[in-house]
VOROSE-944138 format. One record per residue (C-alpha): residue number from 0; residue in one letter; z, x, y. Coordinates in pm, whole numbers, padded with zeros to 5 digits, always signed. Layout:
BEGIN
<atom><resi>NUM</resi><resn>A</resn><w>Z</w><u>X</u><v>Y</v></atom>
...
END
This chain:
BEGIN
<atom><resi>0</resi><resn>M</resn><w>+08573</w><u>+04906</u><v>+16290</v></atom>
<atom><resi>1</resi><resn>L</resn><w>+08328</w><u>+04738</u><v>+16053</v></atom>
<atom><resi>2</resi><resn>K</resn><w>+08551</w><u>+04520</u><v>+15839</v></atom>
<atom><resi>3</resi><resn>Y</resn><w>+08350</w><u>+04198</u><v>+15796</v></atom>
<atom><resi>4</resi><resn>V</resn><w>+08081</w><u>+04199</u><v>+15529</v></atom>
<atom><resi>5</resi><resn>T</resn><w>+07820</w><u>+03942</u><v>+15430</v></atom>
<atom><resi>6</resi><resn>F</resn><w>+07607</w><u>+03959</u><v>+15117</v></atom>
<atom><resi>7</resi><resn>L</resn><w>+07400</w><u>+03750</u><v>+14881</v></atom>
<atom><resi>8</resi><resn>S</resn><w>+07470</w><u>+03688</u><v>+14513</v></atom>
<atom><resi>9</resi><resn>D</resn><w>+07384</w><u>+03416</u><v>+14266</v></atom>
<atom><resi>10</resi><resn>A</resn><w>+07652</w><u>+03538</u><v>+14024</v></atom>
<atom><resi>11</resi><resn>F</resn><w>+07934</w><u>+03326</u><v>+14167</v></atom>
<atom><resi>12</resi><resn>N</resn><w>+07988</w><u>+02949</u><v>+14186</v></atom>
<atom><resi>13</resi><resn>Q</resn><w>+07847</w><u>+02803</u><v>+14507</v></atom>
<atom><resi>14</resi><resn>T</resn><w>+07806</w><u>+02437</u><v>+14413</v></atom>
<atom><resi>15</resi><resn>E</resn><w>+08069</w><u>+02308</u><v>+14168</v></atom>
<atom><resi>16</resi><resn>I</resn><w>+08377</w><u>+02180</u><v>+14353</v></atom>
<atom><resi>17</resi><resn>K</resn><w>+08677</w><u>+02254</u><v>+14132</v></atom>
<atom><resi>18</resi><resn>K</resn><w>+08983</w><u>+02030</u><v>+14099</v></atom>
<atom><resi>19</resi><resn>N</resn><w>+09211</w><u>+02314</u><v>+14210</v></atom>
<atom><resi>20</resi><resn>F</resn><w>+09031</w><u>+02365</u><v>+14545</v></atom>
<atom><resi>21</resi><resn>I</resn><w>+09246</w><u>+02289</u><v>+14848</v></atom>
<atom><resi>22</resi><resn>N</resn><w>+08930</w><u>+02184</u><v>+15033</v></atom>
<atom><resi>23</resi><resn>P</resn><w>+08583</w><u>+02112</u><v>+14895</v></atom>
<atom><resi>24</resi><resn>C</resn><w>+08451</w><u>+02429</u><v>+15063</v></atom>
<atom><resi>25</resi><resn>C</resn><w>+08692</w><u>+02668</u><v>+14887</v></atom>
<atom><resi>26</resi><resn>F</resn><w>+08429</w><u>+02853</u><v>+14689</v></atom>
<atom><resi>27</resi><resn>G</resn><w>+08491</w><u>+03215</u><v>+14597</v></atom>
<atom><resi>28</resi><resn>E</resn><w>+08755</w><u>+03193</u><v>+14325</v></atom>
<atom><resi>29</resi><resn>D</resn><w>+08528</w><u>+03363</u><v>+14071</v></atom>
<atom><resi>30</resi><resn>L</resn><w>+08422</w><u>+03621</u><v>+14332</v></atom>
<atom><resi>31</resi><resn>A</resn><w>+08790</w><u>+03699</u><v>+14401</v></atom>
<atom><resi>32</resi><resn>D</resn><w>+08863</w><u>+03731</u><v>+14027</v></atom>
<atom><resi>33</resi><resn>W</resn><w>+08560</w><u>+03961</u><v>+13989</v></atom>
<atom><resi>34</resi><resn>L</resn><w>+08684</w><u>+04169</u><v>+14280</v></atom>
<atom><resi>35</resi><resn>V</resn><w>+09033</w><u>+04207</u><v>+14128</v></atom>
<atom><resi>36</resi><resn>R</resn><w>+08875</w><u>+04336</u><v>+13806</v></atom>
<atom><resi>37</resi><resn>R</resn><w>+08640</w><u>+04575</u><v>+13987</v></atom>
<atom><resi>38</resi><resn>L</resn><w>+08911</w><u>+04712</u><v>+14215</v></atom>
<atom><resi>39</resi><resn>G</resn><w>+09112</w><u>+04796</u><v>+13901</v></atom>
<atom><resi>40</resi><resn>D</resn><w>+08865</w><u>+05081</u><v>+13846</v></atom>
<atom><resi>41</resi><resn>T</resn><w>+08939</w><u>+05236</u><v>+14188</v></atom>
<atom><resi>42</resi><resn>D</resn><w>+09228</w><u>+05415</u><v>+14357</v></atom>
<atom><resi>43</resi><resn>L</resn><w>+09336</w><u>+05090</u><v>+14525</v></atom>
<atom><resi>44</resi><resn>T</resn><w>+09596</w><u>+04863</u><v>+14370</v></atom>
<atom><resi>45</resi><resn>A</resn><w>+09496</w><u>+04496</u><v>+14362</v></atom>
<atom><resi>46</resi><resn>A</resn><w>+09734</w><u>+04208</u><v>+14299</v></atom>
<atom><resi>47</resi><resn>P</resn><w>+09651</w><u>+04056</u><v>+13960</v></atom>
<atom><resi>48</resi><resn>K</resn><w>+09576</w><u>+03708</u><v>+14092</v></atom>
<atom><resi>49</resi><resn>P</resn><w>+09394</w><u>+03599</u><v>+14408</v></atom>
<atom><resi>50</resi><resn>C</resn><w>+09552</w><u>+03343</u><v>+14640</v></atom>
<atom><resi>51</resi><resn>Q</resn><w>+09375</w><u>+03031</u><v>+14761</v></atom>
<atom><resi>52</resi><resn>E</resn><w>+09358</w><u>+02943</u><v>+15130</v></atom>
<atom><resi>53</resi><resn>D</resn><w>+09206</w><u>+02635</u><v>+15292</v></atom>
<atom><resi>54</resi><resn>W</resn><w>+08891</w><u>+02837</u><v>+15375</v></atom>
<atom><resi>55</resi><resn>G</resn><w>+08851</w><u>+03045</u><v>+15056</v></atom>
<atom><resi>56</resi><resn>W</resn><w>+09042</w><u>+03310</u><v>+14862</v></atom>
<atom><resi>57</resi><resn>E</resn><w>+09244</w><u>+03626</u><v>+14930</v></atom>
<atom><resi>58</resi><resn>V</resn><w>+09281</w><u>+03939</u><v>+14721</v></atom>
<atom><resi>59</resi><resn>F</resn><w>+09580</w><u>+04153</u><v>+14816</v></atom>
<atom><resi>60</resi><resn>V</resn><w>+09534</w><u>+04528</u><v>+14787</v></atom>
<atom><resi>61</resi><resn>T</resn><w>+09746</w><u>+04835</u><v>+14853</v></atom>
<atom><resi>62</resi><resn>C</resn><w>+09612</w><u>+05165</u><v>+14982</v></atom>
<atom><resi>63</resi><resn>G</resn><w>+09876</w><u>+05434</u><v>+14993</v></atom>
<atom><resi>64</resi><resn>N</resn><w>+10181</w><u>+05233</u><v>+15090</v></atom>
<atom><resi>65</resi><resn>K</resn><w>+09996</w><u>+04992</u><v>+15324</v></atom>
<atom><resi>66</resi><resn>R</resn><w>+09902</w><u>+04635</u><v>+15227</v></atom>
<atom><resi>67</resi><resn>F</resn><w>+09579</w><u>+04454</u><v>+15312</v></atom>
<atom><resi>68</resi><resn>F</resn><w>+09397</w><u>+04144</u><v>+15203</v></atom>
<atom><resi>69</resi><resn>I</resn><w>+09031</w><u>+04088</u><v>+15140</v></atom>
<atom><resi>70</resi><resn>G</resn><w>+08934</w><u>+03734</u><v>+15235</v></atom>
<atom><resi>71</resi><resn>T</resn><w>+08641</w><u>+03583</u><v>+15044</v></atom>
<atom><resi>72</resi><resn>G</resn><w>+08448</w><u>+03266</u><v>+15107</v></atom>
<atom><resi>73</resi><resn>Q</resn><w>+08110</w><u>+03103</u><v>+15100</v></atom>
<atom><resi>74</resi><resn>Y</resn><w>+07893</w><u>+03152</u><v>+15406</v></atom>
<atom><resi>75</resi><resn>K</resn><w>+07550</w><u>+03029</u><v>+15511</v></atom>
<atom><resi>76</resi><resn>L</resn><w>+07309</w><u>+03318</u><v>+15560</v></atom>
<atom><resi>77</resi><resn>G</resn><w>+06984</w><u>+03187</u><v>+15701</v></atom>
<atom><resi>78</resi><resn>N</resn><w>+06853</w><u>+02920</u><v>+15464</v></atom>
<atom><resi>79</resi><resn>Q</resn><w>+07079</w><u>+03010</u><v>+15174</v></atom>
<atom><resi>80</resi><resn>F</resn><w>+07445</w><u>+03034</u><v>+15091</v></atom>
<atom><resi>81</resi><resn>G</resn><w>+07594</w><u>+03378</u><v>+15058</v></atom>
<atom><resi>82</resi><resn>W</resn><w>+07936</w><u>+03530</u><v>+15091</v></atom>
<atom><resi>83</resi><resn>L</resn><w>+08157</w><u>+03647</u><v>+15374</v></atom>
<atom><resi>84</resi><resn>C</resn><w>+08444</w><u>+03886</u><v>+15309</v></atom>
<atom><resi>85</resi><resn>F</resn><w>+08676</w><u>+04061</u><v>+15551</v></atom>
<atom><resi>86</resi><resn>V</resn><w>+08947</w><u>+04324</u><v>+15523</v></atom>
<atom><resi>87</resi><resn>E</resn><w>+09265</w><u>+04252</u><v>+15721</v></atom>
<atom><resi>88</resi><resn>S</resn><w>+09591</w><u>+04438</u><v>+15754</v></atom>
<atom><resi>89</resi><resn>C</resn><w>+09919</w><u>+04284</u><v>+15638</v></atom>
<atom><resi>90</resi><resn>L</resn><w>+10112</w><u>+04506</u><v>+15880</v></atom>
<atom><resi>91</resi><resn>P</resn><w>+10361</w><u>+04288</u><v>+16070</v></atom>
<atom><resi>92</resi><resn>F</resn><w>+10327</w><u>+04266</u><v>+16447</v></atom>
<atom><resi>93</resi><resn>Y</resn><w>+10661</w><u>+04432</u><v>+16513</v></atom>
<atom><resi>94</resi><resn>K</resn><w>+10556</w><u>+04741</u><v>+16316</v></atom>
<atom><resi>95</resi><resn>R</resn><w>+10235</w><u>+04764</u><v>+16518</v></atom>
<atom><resi>96</resi><resn>W</resn><w>+10446</w><u>+04728</u><v>+16832</v></atom>
<atom><resi>97</resi><resn>L</resn><w>+10662</w><u>+05018</u><v>+16710</v></atom>
<atom><resi>98</resi><resn>G</resn><w>+10349</w><u>+05233</u><v>+16668</v></atom>
<atom><resi>99</resi><resn>V</resn><w>+10289</w><u>+05212</u><v>+16293</v></atom>
<atom><resi>100</resi><resn>K</resn><w>+09918</w><u>+05246</u><v>+16224</v></atom>
<atom><resi>101</resi><resn>D</resn><w>+09707</w><u>+05169</u><v>+15921</v></atom>
<atom><resi>102</resi><resn>A</resn><w>+09350</w><u>+05213</u><v>+16049</v></atom>
<atom><resi>103</resi><resn>A</resn><w>+09275</w><u>+05507</u><v>+15817</v></atom>
<atom><resi>104</resi><resn>E</resn><w>+09392</w><u>+05312</u><v>+15514</v></atom>
<atom><resi>105</resi><resn>Q</resn><w>+09198</w><u>+05004</u><v>+15627</v></atom>
<atom><resi>106</resi><resn>Q</resn><w>+08884</w><u>+05215</u><v>+15656</v></atom>
<atom><resi>107</resi><resn>R</resn><w>+08950</w><u>+05345</u><v>+15303</v></atom>
<atom><resi>108</resi><resn>V</resn><w>+08981</w><u>+04988</u><v>+15171</v></atom>
<atom><resi>109</resi><resn>C</resn><w>+08649</w><u>+04900</u><v>+15337</v></atom>
<atom><resi>110</resi><resn>A</resn><w>+08481</w><u>+05209</u><v>+15188</v></atom>
<atom><resi>111</resi><resn>V</resn><w>+08609</w><u>+05135</u><v>+14836</v></atom>
<atom><resi>112</resi><resn>F</resn><w>+08515</w><u>+04769</u><v>+14871</v></atom>
<atom><resi>113</resi><resn>H</resn><w>+08166</w><u>+04873</u><v>+14980</v></atom>
<atom><resi>114</resi><resn>S</resn><w>+08128</w><u>+05102</u><v>+14679</v></atom>
<atom><resi>115</resi><resn>V</resn><w>+08229</w><u>+04814</u><v>+14450</v></atom>
<atom><resi>116</resi><resn>L</resn><w>+07970</w><u>+04584</u><v>+14610</v></atom>
<atom><resi>117</resi><resn>A</resn><w>+07693</w><u>+04844</u><v>+14628</v></atom>
<atom><resi>118</resi><resn>S</resn><w>+07735</w><u>+04943</u><v>+14263</v></atom>
<atom><resi>119</resi><resn>A</resn><w>+07696</w><u>+04585</u><v>+14137</v></atom>
<atom><resi>120</resi><resn>S</resn><w>+07344</w><u>+04477</u><v>+14046</v></atom>
<atom><resi>121</resi><resn>E</resn><w>+07436</w><u>+04113</u><v>+14115</v></atom>
<atom><resi>122</resi><resn>I</resn><w>+07510</w><u>+04187</u><v>+14484</v></atom>
<atom><resi>123</resi><resn>R</resn><w>+07230</w><u>+04226</u><v>+14741</v></atom>
<atom><resi>124</resi><resn>D</resn><w>+07169</w><u>+04235</u><v>+15116</v></atom>
<atom><resi>125</resi><resn>I</resn><w>+07507</w><u>+04387</u><v>+15211</v></atom>
<atom><resi>126</resi><resn>R</resn><w>+07571</w><u>+04376</u><v>+15588</v></atom>
<atom><resi>127</resi><resn>W</resn><w>+07882</w><u>+04512</u><v>+15761</v></atom>
<atom><resi>128</resi><resn>H</resn><w>+07992</w><u>+04375</u><v>+16100</v></atom>
<atom><resi>129</resi><resn>T</resn><w>+08271</w><u>+04428</u><v>+16349</v></atom>
<atom><resi>130</resi><resn>K</resn><w>+08512</w><u>+04136</u><v>+16375</v></atom>
<atom><resi>131</resi><resn>E</resn><w>+08431</w><u>+04099</u><v>+16744</v></atom>
<atom><resi>132</resi><resn>N</resn><w>+08054</w><u>+04074</u><v>+16690</v></atom>
<atom><resi>133</resi><resn>F</resn><w>+08090</w><u>+03841</u><v>+16394</v></atom>
<atom><resi>134</resi><resn>V</resn><w>+08329</w><u>+03603</u><v>+16570</v></atom>
<atom><resi>135</resi><resn>K</resn><w>+08095</w><u>+03591</u><v>+16871</v></atom>
<atom><resi>136</resi><resn>G</resn><w>+07805</w><u>+03502</u><v>+16641</v></atom>
<atom><resi>137</resi><resn>N</resn><w>+07627</w><u>+03833</u><v>+16697</v></atom>
<atom><resi>138</resi><resn>E</resn><w>+07529</w><u>+03879</u><v>+16335</v></atom>
<atom><resi>139</resi><resn>A</resn><w>+07211</w><u>+04073</u><v>+16418</v></atom>
<atom><resi>140</resi><resn>D</resn><w>+07416</w><u>+04384</u><v>+16497</v></atom>
<atom><resi>141</resi><resn>W</resn><w>+07510</w><u>+04504</u><v>+16149</v></atom>
<atom><resi>142</resi><resn>K</resn><w>+07523</w><u>+04825</u><v>+15946</v></atom>
<atom><resi>143</resi><resn>S</resn><w>+07450</w><u>+04889</u><v>+15580</v></atom>
<atom><resi>144</resi><resn>Q</resn><w>+07788</w><u>+05063</u><v>+15526</v></atom>
<atom><resi>145</resi><resn>P</resn><w>+08133</w><u>+05018</u><v>+15680</v></atom>
<atom><resi>146</resi><resn>D</resn><w>+08150</w><u>+05375</u><v>+15806</v></atom>
<atom><resi>147</resi><resn>A</resn><w>+07797</w><u>+05386</u><v>+15949</v></atom>
END
């Protein structure tokens, strides 16, 4: 499943380290806030406030009755800084072990997230990756949409 996305945008803070950052690299707060607002116009339910992590920010979303988070953070793309986001399930391990699945809902979250990104003039060069390829550093194998 393509659930990691990289893109370029100059619309969000990439240089000013804020006092509330856990670590100096915790850029993406304004991107996460923007995402919460944009997701409000979709059939997903987004938590009103993003949560900070030591690597960036999380936006919690619900699709149907399943919960996910969209992680956001700054990422170096070639010679410039861009953004990395990923969609992860909040389904506990024991529920997965019992056979509960949320892949269809996760794919829906990715599709809605893509439509939000693709419809924004401030976002460019959207690239979707599998988690496995991205973690291995195989960023050349990407698709323009999460369901491609």
